[in-house]
Each structure stands twice: as structure tokens, then as C-alpha cells.
MARVEX-822395 format. One record per residue (C-alpha): residue number from 1; x, y, z. Coordinates in steps of 0.5 Angstrom, whole numbers. Layout:
<atoms>
(atom NUM, (X, Y, Z))
...
</atoms>
This chain:
<atoms>
(atom 1, (168, 264, 206))
(atom 2, (170, 257, 208))
(atom 3, (177, 256, 208))
(atom 4, (181, 252, 203))
(atom 5, (183, 245, 205))
(atom 6, (190, 245, 207))
(atom 7, (192, 237, 207))
(atom 8, (189, 233, 201))
(atom 9, (191, 226, 199))
(atom 10, (191, 223, 192))
(atom 11, (191, 215, 192))
(atom 12, (193, 212, 185))
(atom 13, (189, 206, 184))
(atom 14, (188, 206, 177))
(atom 15, (193, 200, 175))
(atom 16, (190, 194, 172))
(atom 17, (195, 189, 175))
(atom 18, (196, 184, 170))
(atom 19, (201, 180, 173))
(atom 20, (196, 178, 179))
(atom 21, (192, 174, 173))
(atom 22, (185, 176, 177))
(atom 23, (178, 178, 175))
(atom 24, (179, 183, 181))
(atom 25, (183, 189, 181))
(atom 26, (189, 189, 184))
(atom 27, (188, 194, 189))
(atom 28, (182, 190, 191))
(atom 29, (185, 184, 193))
(atom 30, (184, 182, 200))
(atom 31, (189, 182, 206))
(atom 32, (188, 181, 213))
(atom 33, (181, 184, 213))
(atom 34, (182, 190, 208))
(atom 35, (183, 190, 201))
(atom 36, (190, 193, 199))
(atom 37, (186, 200, 197))
(atom 38, (183, 199, 204))
(atom 39, (189, 199, 208))
(atom 40, (191, 205, 204))
(atom 41, (185, 209, 206))
(atom 42, (185, 207, 213))
(atom 43, (192, 211, 213))
(atom 44, (189, 217, 210))
(atom 45, (183, 217, 215))
(atom 46, (188, 217, 220))
(atom 47, (193, 223, 218))
(atom 48, (186, 227, 218))
(atom 49, (186, 229, 211))
(atom 50, (181, 235, 209))
(atom 51, (180, 231, 202))
(atom 52, (182, 224, 199))
(atom 53, (182, 224, 192))
(atom 54, (182, 217, 189))
(atom 55, (185, 216, 182))
(atom 56, (181, 210, 179))
(atom 57, (182, 207, 172))
(atom 58, (182, 199, 171))
(atom 59, (175, 197, 173))
(atom 60, (173, 204, 175))
(atom 61, (166, 201, 177))
(atom 62, (168, 196, 182))
(atom 63, (173, 201, 185))
(atom 64, (168, 206, 185))
(atom 65, (163, 201, 189))
(atom 66, (168, 199, 194))
(atom 67, (169, 207, 195))
(atom 68, (162, 208, 196))
(atom 69, (162, 203, 201))
(atom 70, (168, 203, 205))
(atom 71, (170, 211, 204))
(atom 72, (164, 215, 202))
(atom 73, (168, 221, 203))
(atom 74, (173, 220, 198))
(atom 75, (172, 222, 191))
(atom 76, (174, 218, 185))
(atom 77, (177, 221, 179))
(atom 78, (177, 217, 173))
(atom 79, (184, 216, 169))
(atom 80, (181, 213, 163))
(atom 81, (188, 212, 160))
(atom 82, (193, 210, 164))
(atom 83, (199, 215, 162))
(atom 84, (203, 215, 168))
(atom 85, (203, 217, 175))
(atom 86, (204, 224, 173))
(atom 87, (198, 224, 168))
(atom 88, (194, 221, 174))
(atom 89, (196, 226, 179))
(atom 90, (195, 232, 174))
(atom 91, (188, 229, 173))
(atom 92, (186, 229, 180))
(atom 93, (189, 236, 181))
(atom 94, (184, 238, 175))
(atom 95, (178, 235, 178))
(atom 96, (180, 240, 184))
(atom 97, (182, 246, 181))
(atom 98, (181, 250, 188))
(atom 99, (186, 245, 192))
(atom 100, (191, 249, 196))
(atom 101, (196, 247, 201))
(atom 102, (200, 240, 202))
(atom 103, (198, 234, 197))
(atom 104, (200, 227, 199))
(atom 105, (201, 222, 194))
(atom 106, (200, 215, 196))
(atom 107, (200, 208, 192))
(atom 108, (194, 204, 192))
(atom 109, (198, 198, 193))
(atom 110, (202, 199, 199))
(atom 111, (198, 197, 204))
(atom 112, (204, 196, 210))
(atom 113, (205, 204, 210))
(atom 114, (203, 206, 217))
(atom 115, (200, 213, 219))
(atom 116, (206, 215, 223))
(atom 117, (211, 214, 217))
(atom 118, (206, 219, 213))
(atom 119, (206, 224, 219))
(atom 120, (214, 223, 219))
(atom 121, (214, 225, 212))
(atom 122, (209, 231, 213))
(atom 123, (213, 233, 219))
(atom 124, (220, 233, 214))
(atom 125, (216, 237, 209))
(atom 126, (214, 242, 213))
(atom 127, (220, 243, 217))
(atom 128, (224, 244, 211))
(atom 129, (219, 248, 207))
(atom 130, (220, 244, 201))
(atom 131, (216, 244, 195))
(atom 132, (217, 236, 194))
(atom 133, (219, 231, 199))
(atom 134, (220, 223, 198))
(atom 135, (219, 218, 202))
(atom 136, (225, 213, 201))
(atom 137, (228, 207, 204))
(atom 138, (234, 203, 204))
(atom 139, (234, 196, 201))
(atom 140, (238, 190, 200))
(atom 141, (236, 188, 193))
(atom 142, (232, 194, 190))
(atom 143, (231, 190, 183))
(atom 144, (226, 194, 179))
(atom 145, (225, 200, 184))
(atom 146, (226, 207, 182))
(atom 147, (233, 210, 185))
(atom 148, (234, 216, 189))
(atom 149, (240, 220, 186))
(atom 150, (243, 225, 191))
(atom 151, (248, 230, 189))
(atom 152, (255, 231, 192))
(atom 153, (252, 234, 199))
(atom 154, (247, 229, 200))
(atom 155, (241, 233, 197))
(atom 156, (236, 230, 193))
(atom 157, (238, 231, 185))
(atom 158, (233, 227, 182))
(atom 159, (229, 220, 182))
(atom 160, (231, 215, 177))
(atom 161, (226, 210, 174))
(atom 162, (230, 203, 174))
(atom 163, (228, 202, 166))
(atom 164, (232, 209, 165))
(atom 165, (237, 208, 170))
(atom 166, (245, 207, 168))
(atom 167, (249, 202, 171))
(atom 168, (252, 206, 176))
(atom 169, (245, 209, 178))
(atom 170, (242, 201, 179))
(atom 171, (248, 200, 184))
(atom 172, (244, 205, 189))
(atom 173, (240, 202, 194))
(atom 174, (236, 208, 197))
(atom 175, (229, 207, 193))
(atom 176, (223, 211, 192))
(atom 177, (217, 209, 195))
(atom 178, (212, 212, 191))
(atom 179, (210, 216, 197))
(atom 180, (210, 224, 197))
(atom 181, (208, 230, 199))
(atom 182, (208, 237, 195))
(atom 183, (206, 244, 195))
(atom 184, (200, 244, 191))
(atom 185, (201, 250, 187))
(atom 186, (208, 248, 185))
(atom 187, (206, 241, 184))
(atom 188, (201, 244, 179))
(atom 189, (206, 248, 175))
(atom 190, (211, 242, 175))
(atom 191, (206, 237, 172))
(atom 192, (205, 242, 166))
(atom 193, (212, 241, 164))
(atom 194, (212, 233, 164))
(atom 195, (214, 230, 158))
(atom 196, (214, 222, 156))
(atom 197, (221, 222, 153))
(atom 198, (223, 216, 157))
(atom 199, (223, 208, 157))
(atom 200, (216, 207, 158))
(atom 201, (213, 213, 154))
(atom 202, (209, 216, 160))
(atom 203, (209, 222, 165))
(atom 204, (213, 220, 171))
(atom 205, (211, 224, 177))
(atom 206, (218, 223, 179))
(atom 207, (221, 228, 174))
(atom 208, (217, 233, 178))
(atom 209, (223, 233, 183))
(atom 210, (228, 234, 178))
(atom 211, (224, 240, 175))
(atom 212, (223, 243, 182))
(atom 213, (230, 242, 184))
(atom 214, (232, 245, 177))
(atom 215, (228, 251, 179))
(atom 216, (232, 252, 186))
(atom 217, (226, 250, 190))
(atom 218, (228, 246, 196))
(atom 219, (226, 238, 195))
(atom 220, (227, 233, 201))
(atom 221, (228, 226, 203))
(atom 222, (225, 222, 209))
(atom 223, (228, 215, 210))
(atom 224, (222, 210, 212))
(atom 225, (224, 207, 219))
(atom 226, (222, 200, 217))
(atom 227, (223, 199, 209))
(atom 228, (218, 194, 209))
(atom 229, (213, 199, 209))
(atom 230, (214, 201, 202))
(atom 231, (213, 195, 199))
(atom 232, (208, 194, 194))
(atom 233, (206, 188, 190))
(atom 234, (205, 186, 183))
(atom 235, (203, 179, 183))
(atom 236, (200, 173, 188))
(atom 237, (207, 171, 190))
(atom 238, (209, 178, 192))
(atom 239, (202, 179, 195))
(atom 240, (203, 173, 200))
(atom 241, (209, 176, 202))
(atom 242, (206, 182, 204))
(atom 243, (201, 178, 208))
(atom 244, (206, 174, 212))
(atom 245, (209, 181, 214))
(atom 246, (203, 184, 216))
(atom 247, (201, 178, 220))
(atom 248, (207, 178, 224))
(atom 249, (206, 186, 225))
(atom 250, (199, 185, 227))
(atom 251, (201, 179, 232))
(atom 252, (207, 182, 235))
(atom 253, (202, 188, 237))
(atom 254, (197, 184, 240))
(atom 255, (203, 180, 244))
(atom 256, (205, 186, 246))
(atom 257, (198, 188, 249))
(atom 258, (198, 182, 253))
(atom 259, (195, 177, 248))
(atom 260, (198, 170, 249))
(atom 261, (199, 167, 242))
(atom 262, (202, 160, 242))
(atom 263, (204, 160, 235))
(atom 264, (204, 166, 232))
(atom 265, (207, 163, 225))
(atom 266, (200, 160, 224))
(atom 267, (196, 165, 227))
(atom 268, (192, 170, 222))
(atom 269, (189, 176, 225))
(atom 270, (185, 181, 221))
(atom 271, (187, 188, 223))
(atom 272, (179, 189, 224))
(atom 273, (179, 184, 229))
(atom 274, (180, 186, 237))
(atom 275, (183, 182, 243))
(atom 276, (183, 183, 250))
(atom 277, (189, 182, 255))
(atom 278, (190, 175, 257))
(atom 279, (186, 172, 251))
(atom 280, (189, 165, 249))
(atom 281, (190, 163, 241))
(atom 282, (193, 157, 240))
(atom 283, (196, 154, 233))
(atom 284, (193, 154, 227))
(atom 285, (187, 159, 228))
(atom 286, (184, 165, 224))
(atom 287, (181, 171, 227))
(atom 288, (177, 175, 221))
(atom 289, (173, 180, 220))
(atom 290, (170, 184, 226))
(atom 291, (171, 178, 231))
(atom 292, (173, 180, 238))
(atom 293, (176, 175, 244))
(atom 294, (175, 177, 251))
(atom 295, (180, 176, 257))
(atom 296, (181, 169, 259))
(atom 297, (178, 166, 253))
(atom 298, (182, 160, 249))
(atom 299, (181, 160, 242))
(atom 300, (184, 153, 238))
(atom 301, (188, 150, 236))
(atom 302, (185, 149, 229))
(atom 303, (179, 154, 230))
(atom 304, (177, 160, 225))
(atom 305, (172, 166, 227))
(atom 306, (169, 170, 222))
(atom 307, (165, 176, 225))
(atom 308, (164, 172, 232))
(atom 309, (165, 175, 239))
(atom 310, (168, 170, 244))
(atom 311, (166, 173, 251))
(atom 312, (171, 172, 257))
(atom 313, (173, 165, 260))
(atom 314, (170, 161, 254))
(atom 315, (173, 156, 250))
(atom 316, (173, 155, 243))
(atom 317, (176, 148, 240))
(atom 318, (177, 146, 233))
(atom 319, (171, 150, 231))
(atom 320, (169, 154, 225))
(atom 321, (164, 160, 227))
(atom 322, (161, 165, 223))
(atom 323, (157, 171, 226))
(atom 324, (156, 167, 232))
(atom 325, (156, 170, 239))
(atom 326, (159, 166, 245))
(atom 327, (158, 168, 252))
(atom 328, (162, 168, 258))
(atom 329, (165, 161, 260))
(atom 330, (161, 157, 254))
(atom 331, (165, 152, 251))
(atom 332, (165, 150, 244))
(atom 333, (168, 144, 240))
(atom 334, (171, 140, 238))
(atom 335, (169, 140, 230))
(atom 336, (163, 144, 231))
(atom 337, (160, 149, 226))
(atom 338, (157, 155, 228))
(atom 339, (153, 159, 223))
(atom 340, (150, 166, 223))
(atom 341, (145, 167, 228))
(atom 342, (148, 162, 233))
(atom 343, (148, 165, 241))
(atom 344, (151, 162, 247))
(atom 345, (149, 164, 254))
(atom 346, (154, 164, 260))
(atom 347, (156, 156, 261))
(atom 348, (152, 154, 255))
(atom 349, (156, 148, 251))
(atom 350, (156, 146, 244))
(atom 351, (160, 140, 243))
(atom 352, (163, 135, 238))
(atom 353, (161, 135, 231))
(atom 354, (155, 139, 232))
(atom 355, (152, 144, 227))
(atom 356, (148, 150, 229))
(atom 357, (144, 156, 225))
(atom 358, (140, 161, 228))
(atom 359, (140, 158, 235))
(atom 360, (140, 161, 242))
(atom 361, (142, 157, 247))
(atom 362, (140, 159, 254))
(atom 363, (145, 159, 260))
(atom 364, (148, 152, 262))
(atom 365, (144, 149, 256))
(atom 366, (148, 143, 253))
(atom 367, (148, 140, 246))
(atom 368, (154, 136, 247))
(atom 369, (154, 131, 241))
(atom 370, (153, 130, 234))
(atom 371, (147, 134, 233))
(atom 372, (144, 139, 228))
(atom 373, (140, 145, 231))
(atom 374, (137, 150, 226))
(atom 375, (132, 156, 228))
(atom 376, (132, 154, 235))
(atom 377, (131, 157, 242))
(atom 378, (134, 152, 247))
(atom 379, (132, 154, 255))
(atom 380, (137, 155, 260))
(atom 381, (140, 148, 263))
(atom 382, (136, 144, 257))
(atom 383, (140, 138, 255))
(atom 384, (140, 136, 248))
(atom 385, (142, 128, 247))
(atom 386, (147, 126, 242))
(atom 387, (144, 125, 235))
(atom 388, (138, 130, 235))
(atom 389, (136, 134, 229))
(atom 390, (132, 140, 229))
(atom 391, (128, 139, 223))
(atom 392, (127, 146, 221))
(atom 393, (126, 146, 213))
(atom 394, (120, 143, 210))
(atom 395, (122, 144, 203))
(atom 396, (118, 151, 203))
(atom 397, (119, 155, 209))
(atom 398, (123, 154, 215))
(atom 399, (120, 154, 222))
(atom 400, (123, 155, 229))
(atom 401, (123, 150, 235))
(atom 402, (123, 152, 242))
(atom 403, (126, 148, 248))
(atom 404, (124, 150, 255))
(atom 405, (128, 151, 261))
(atom 406, (131, 144, 264))
(atom 407, (128, 140, 258))
(atom 408, (131, 134, 256))
(atom 409, (131, 131, 249))
(atom 410, (133, 124, 249))
(atom 411, (138, 121, 244))
(atom 412, (137, 120, 236))
(atom 413, (131, 124, 236))
(atom 414, (128, 129, 231))
(atom 415, (124, 135, 233))
(atom 416, (120, 137, 227))
(atom 417, (119, 145, 227))
(atom 418, (114, 148, 229))
(atom 419, (114, 145, 235))
(atom 420, (115, 147, 243))
(atom 421, (118, 142, 248))
(atom 422, (116, 145, 255))
(atom 423, (120, 147, 261))
(atom 424, (122, 141, 265))
(atom 425, (119, 136, 259))
(atom 426, (122, 130, 257))
(atom 427, (123, 127, 250))
(atom 428, (124, 119, 249))
(atom 429, (130, 117, 245))
(atom 430, (129, 116, 238))
(atom 431, (122, 120, 238))
(atom 432, (120, 124, 232))
(atom 433, (116, 130, 235))
(atom 434, (111, 133, 231))
(atom 435, (106, 136, 237))
(atom 436, (108, 140, 243))
(atom 437, (110, 137, 249))
(atom 438, (107, 140, 255))
(atom 439, (111, 142, 261))
(atom 440, (113, 136, 265))
(atom 441, (111, 131, 260))
(atom 442, (114, 126, 257))
(atom 443, (114, 125, 249))
(atom 444, (114, 119, 246))
(atom 445, (113, 117, 239))
(atom 446, (116, 110, 237))
(atom 447, (113, 104, 236))
(atom 448, (113, 98, 241))
(atom 449, (119, 94, 240))
(atom 450, (118, 86, 238))
(atom 451, (123, 81, 238))
(atom 452, (123, 76, 232))
(atom 453, (125, 69, 235))
(atom 454, (130, 65, 231))
(atom 455, (130, 70, 225))
(atom 456, (138, 70, 225))
(atom 457, (138, 62, 224))
(atom 458, (133, 63, 219))
(atom 459, (135, 69, 215))
(atom 460, (142, 69, 216))
(atom 461, (145, 62, 217))
(atom 462, (152, 60, 216))
(atom 463, (154, 68, 218))
(atom 464, (158, 70, 224))
(atom 465, (152, 73, 227))
(atom 466, (149, 66, 227))
(atom 467, (155, 62, 230))
(atom 468, (155, 67, 235))
(atom 469, (148, 66, 237))
(atom 470, (149, 59, 237))
(atom 471, (155, 60, 242))
(atom 472, (151, 64, 246))
(atom 473, (145, 59, 247))
(atom 474, (150, 53, 249))
(atom 475, (153, 58, 254))
(atom 476, (146, 60, 256))
(atom 477, (141, 55, 255))
(atom 478, (134, 58, 254))
(atom 479, (130, 57, 260))
(atom 480, (123, 52, 259))
</atoms>
């Protein structure tokens, strides 16, 4: 017979979050690379729980789909009617009648909580042999948060919700974080004794502490080292404040790991991104998703990386890159747009006002200026002149262009796919290429120039152009 789980996490994620004023459930609001709920689930995974139960309610289908994608091992439990936190936990335990051991309750809207803090809560809970342990915090302005009421000996007497608190209790600055550890069997018993005789007409999970203490069961308190970890959010303004706090924590961690952030206040790094020591990030940068920045790479200023890898020694200046791979010592920018499928080999260059999509640049290949490169393979040391367009779409399908090693494409050319420019071949400036140019050949597709004599005097008399032409003829008379 298999051993029953000894540590179970119950995540409360059923609330609507009306004050967010959003079609997206509150727990699915994004925050630096994860949703609010995603951050909480990451904590659950880090503390090595045997089981995670997520209580869902408002837009349960959306939350359930999210769980299937990011935490398939978590089990959603439906709370069809939201009748309080005690009711939510009771429904979760009813869904797992075999559950024993320790139950950890986390809130789905408290994303700054660290695994180390939960482990400290559990250590206190186990050391005290407690029936229930609450994570508290000392804050300057408790506001509408529940208060920790201690007895004369400093022990937990009960937890009081702000709406039910007296004036004396509201003066208490130690608050309830909504994070708990319980003995599963004693929790089940106490949940059956909850009432709705309170200001909100709900089953409060916090009343379990008073019930257990009244039975003589030991209850304990773990004070969070950093009070900000216990913060949740109910509206967009509070969410933005959490975002700033998380940004600062993430940035501090990277700087202590050897990354140079020139302006941490304007640098936003997702928790899912990775950076190596001696990477440099200048001001006004966002590094999002699964992006990675290697040693010696310089990002910014004013750059955004989304799911983009930047190899050692590369430079990315004033660029927006999505799903790109930037190789060692490559250079990008300024004002470049790298779209998904862009790959730059060592020392490749994408210069100013260049857009690329599904494009491979070989070692030392260059697209320096004002070009669009879509669905292309550019060989090593090839050079693409200013204003070149890789015309990859004919209105029905997209096709690929291949430019060979050390080929040269002159400025203001159009390469109309599918077409291949062979190794060492040249394309004359201003050409519209519709046929392959073999290796070592010159492709030219422009008409021969002709000059219409006296056209300005005839067609634009009295203009500044005509006056300038007249002066030029006086200064440099025509030769017979």
C-alpha cells in the first residue's frame, strides 16, 4: 500500500477580483513572466509538496486551462459558490478524503511569497507540534487586513478580520498574511464547526485558530522576515506596486550575481529570464519570457527582448526582438525589429531600421541599413545594401530567398522570392531580381539611363530648380 501524502498545498484561487475591472480572472493577471497564480504555484513546486489542490470558482474554465498548461500535476477543485475561505478549504479537503499530514494554505494573489518563507513556516509548525500555524507580518498601515490577537503571554489567541475588529484590535500592526499550515485531521474537524455569524456572512478559515486554541490545541505564529512578501492585490494600482517590488527583488538578485544593470529602476526582467555574470543591461530595457543574456553581452539602452537569446559579446541597441537568436559578437540596432525565426551567427550585423523575420544570417553577414529581410538565408560575409527588400510574399504564399557566401547586394534592390544569389555574386544597385544570379555573376535589372536635355526649363520654368540650373550654366557654360 502506498504511503499517504505528508504535505499538501491548497491554493485559494476562486475569487472574482471585481476591483481589477478585467475580463481576466485576478489570479491570471500577469506579473513579470508569470501570472499571480503562476508565482504561487512555483512556490508550491519549490517546497516539494506531495499534492497541490487549487480551489477555482470565478471563470473556472480559464483557470483550469491555465493549470493544465503550467501545472498539470495540480488538481483543480470547484467552489461553485464563494462562501468564504473556510468553505473553500473544506471543499478542497472533501475532494481528497484520504489526505493526511500537513496542509499548507496559500493565497493565489500573493505572488511575492518566497519558498524560504514557507519552509520557515513549516519548520515552526513542526517544531511546535502545532495544530495550526499562521504566517504574520508587522506592517505600518494594516488597513483592511486581518489582525493577529495575542494573549497576555504573547501566544496566538485568535485572528480577527478587520470588518469584525474592535477599535483596540484595529490598532494592532501584526497582520494575518493568509498563509497557514495545519494538521490535516484537526483542520477537518474544526472546519465542520465554522459559522457564518460575522460581518461578511462567510465561513472564515481564520476562525479555525480560535476553535483549536479553545480546545487546548497548540497554535503557533511565524513572523515573515520581509513583510512585503505577504502582500496581495485587489486592483490595478496594487498590482502595479507588486510589480515594482518584484522588479526590485529580481534586479537585486541579478546584480548580486554579477550582472551590471546601469539603471535598475527602468530595467524589467521576467523571473523566467536568465543572465550571466558580466552581462550589461542599460536603461529602459525589458527582458521577457525565456530570454537569456550571456557574459559580455550589452543590451540597450531602450531595448526589449522577448524569448530571445543573446550570446557572449553581442550588442543589442534600441531593438525590439521576439523569438530571435543573436550569436556571439553580433551587433543589432539601433531601431531594429527582429521577429521570430531570426538567427544571427557570430559577428553578423543587423543595423539601423532593419526588420527581419525567419531570417538566417551567416558569420560576418551584414544588413546594415533600412532593409526588410523576410524568409531568407544569407551566407557568411555577405553584404546587403541599404534599402534592400526581400519580397517574400506574393499575396498567396511565402517563399524563401538564398544569398550565398560573400555575395553583395547593391542598395535599393528588391529580391523577389523564390530566388538565389550565388556565392560571390553581385546584384547591381536598384535592381529587381526575379531570376537566380549564379556564383560570381553580376545581376542587373534596371533600364539604361537617359537624360532629357532642357526638361527643367521646359517643364518647371520659374522654379528654384530652374534658377539653380541657369546659374550652373552661367558658371559652367556648355562646351561646343
